[in-house]
N, C-alpha and C positions, 0 to 999 in steps of 0.2 A: 506495500498499498505508499501511496506518494505520502511522506511525513509533512510534504508542508500543506498538505487537503486535513489530514487528522488535526494540524495547529490550529486550522481556519477554523475545522468546526469546533474547536475547542471554544477556539475565543468568541465567537457566535453565539455559545452556550454560557460563557461568562458575561458576555455583553445581556442574557434575555433576565438572567439572575439578578445580575446589578438593576438591570431594569425593575424588575419588582419587587424590588425592594427601597426604589425608589431615592440611588445614593446619587448626590447629583456628579454630572459630567466630569469636571475636572479629579472625580477619583477615576478615571479608568482613561488614559490618552495615548494614542498611540501614531506616535509621531510617523510621518509619513515617508524621511528620506532612511532613517537605521534601524527601521525595523522595532522602535525602540516601546516598553509597555510600562508606562508609570501610575504604581499604585499608591495614591497617598492616605489612606485607610491602615496601609502594611508598613507604608515609608522603604518600600524596597524602588528596584529600579537595574531591571533585568533586558538582558539584549541575546536576541538570536532565540532557533526554535528549542533547546533548552532551556535558555532563562523564560520563556514563557511559558514551557510545560510544569514546568517547577510552580510559577505564579499561578495557574489553573490550580493546578494538586494543592497547591497553600491555601486557595479561594473557597475552594468544596471543604476543604476541613473545618473553616472557621465559619463556612454557612449552614455545616452540617444539616444537608439534605438528606430524608430519610423517605423511604419510600411508603406510597400510601400505606393505612391500613388493611389488611385483609377483611372481609364481609363474617361477620360471627355466625352468620348460618346460610347453608349452602345454597344457591340461585338459580331457578332453573333456566335457562339463556339458547339463543338461538345461535347457531354458527353460521360462519361468511363462505357456507360452502354450498354451490348451485346446482354439484354434480346430480344428474339423473330428475332435476326438474325442469318442470316448463314455465316460461313469463309470456305475457302478453305485455306491448308497451301501445299504450294510447296516447298518439302526440297532436295534435293542434296546428293546422295549416297557418292560421292567421298568427303574426308575426315569427315568418320562418325565418326571418333573420337569426331568431333566436330560440326558439326551439330546435331545430334543426342541430342547433351545438347543444343541447338539451339531450336530444336523443342520439349523437356518438358518444357521449359521455355514460349515459345510461346503456350501451349495446358494450361500449369497453368494459363497466363496470361488472356485467353479469359474464363475458368472456373470461375475465381477470378472478372470477368467483367458481369458474370449470363448467359454464354450463355451454353449453353445445350451440353454435349456429340456426342449427335444425328447430330447437325448443324457446328460438326467441321469434316471437310474431307481431307485426309492427301491421298498428291499424292508427290510419289516419281518420280525422274529422275536420267540417272545417274551421269551428273555434272552442274556445276552451267550454261554454254552455254544453257544447256536443259531448263532452268527454265522460261526465256520468251514465249516462245510458249506453252509450258503447261500451264502457267497463264494467255497468250492468249483466249490460247480454253475454260478454264474453267470459265475466264469472259463473252464469250460469251455466254455461258447458259443462264445468266440472274440468275441462280440461287442462288447466292451469293453477298452478299453485299461486301465482300470485299473478297481481297487474296493478302493472306502472302508469298511473296519470301526467302525463307533460304539457305543459301550456304555457303560456304568457300574454297578463294583464298589464297596461299601462293607463292608469287613472287620464282622464281626459278633461273637460269643461263640466260635462255634465253627469248625472247621479249614474250613469250605466255603470260606471268600473263599481261600484257598489254593490248595484241589485247583481252584476255576475258572478262577483267574488264571496256573495253570502250562498249562493245558487251553486255553485261552485263545489264549495268547500264543503256545503250540507248534502250535496249528493254522492259524493267521493264517499262522502264518509257513511251516510244510509246504506248504499251500495255494501260497501265493506260490512257492516253490521248485518244487513240480512241477509245476505249470502254465504257470509263466515269466510270469506274469501280473503286475505292480504289485499289491499289497497296501498302504494304509496304514494304521496302526496307530492308531488315534483312540479307544482303549477307555479310560476312566480309571481308575484301579487307585489308589483313597483309603482313606483309614483313617477319616475321616469325614463326612457332609454340608459341610461347612465347605468344606474342601479340595476336593471335585467343584462347589461353586458358586462358588470362583475359578477356576478351570478349566475351566467354562463361561462366559466371559461377565466375568468380576467382576477382580478382582486380577491375577491371572496370566496374561490374554487368555481364548481361546477353540479349544482344542484340535483341534475339529470343523473349525475355518479352516484352522488350520494339516496337518491330515492333508489336507484337500482340496487345498492348496498342494505338500503331498509328493508328492500320486498325478499332478498334473502334471506337477512336472518329473519325478517318474521314467517315465512315460509318454513325455516329450521325449524324456529318456535313453535308454528302450530303444529308438525308434524311428532314434535317433540311429547307435548302437551296430549295431543290422539294419543300417543302410545301408551300414555301413563294411565288415559281414562280407559282403554281397552283392557290394559292391565290389570283394574280395580272391577271391572266389570266378571271379569272371568273367575275371579273368586270370590264362590258362593259362599255366603254365612249361613252355616247350620241352622234350623230351627232349634229353637228353645224346648226344653221336657214338657213345659206346662201347654205349648203349643203342640205338641204332639200327642198327650193325653186329650186333650179337645176333639184334636181331628179322629184322635180310634174313639172316644165317646160320641161321636155328632155320628159315625159309622154303625155302630151297632146298634144307635136310637133307628138309624133311616133300615137296618137289616132287621131288624124287630117292626117296623111299622109296616114292611113290604111282606113280612110275614103273618102279621095278622091278615092284610088285606086276601 
């Protein structure tokens, strides 16, 4: 591995730690000419890769970075494994400049999780308002483990934006609850085009990729929950003695009544 890349990664980590501690900029200063790092809080001045490594190591010791505590109780979670599962993607053609980028990242996320290209179905609808209807129709076929909904809504000068946002959100949630098939919400609701571009692969990642990961995890979680429920239903609870005695008495009375007749 390139030692310069390792040092650069360490320096980036050190910047993040000091930023979270809200230390003033003078506490960390890199001089462009000599590769020199000055820490005023430790009164150290070091040069070169070895000096940077020592500085980072001592900083970690002083900050005492600890791992997050583990959960006290085991939790049932889904896995990011799409092997053997089928997915449907409903994407709106309206604002295609944004939605096509969401679609590409969603497909990339599914393929990275192990899904096959043949197991990914893409359905295009005119706009975001038509997404819930198409998603519900696909979920009712029971052919797909999860549905990914992708669209983009930009606020305009009228109340049209608010009406569509509410209906799309309600429709997707209602479809997921009534069909039992997980739906991933990847519809952008932005104030302007700049916010949409930032969320379609620029500054704030890509919401299509995030929706794909959510769909994979929820499909895995649903299967895990279903397997637990089936295992519980297979365990038959033996009847109590009092119940069996009552059933025997009732059977004897019924037989005596038939003999009298």
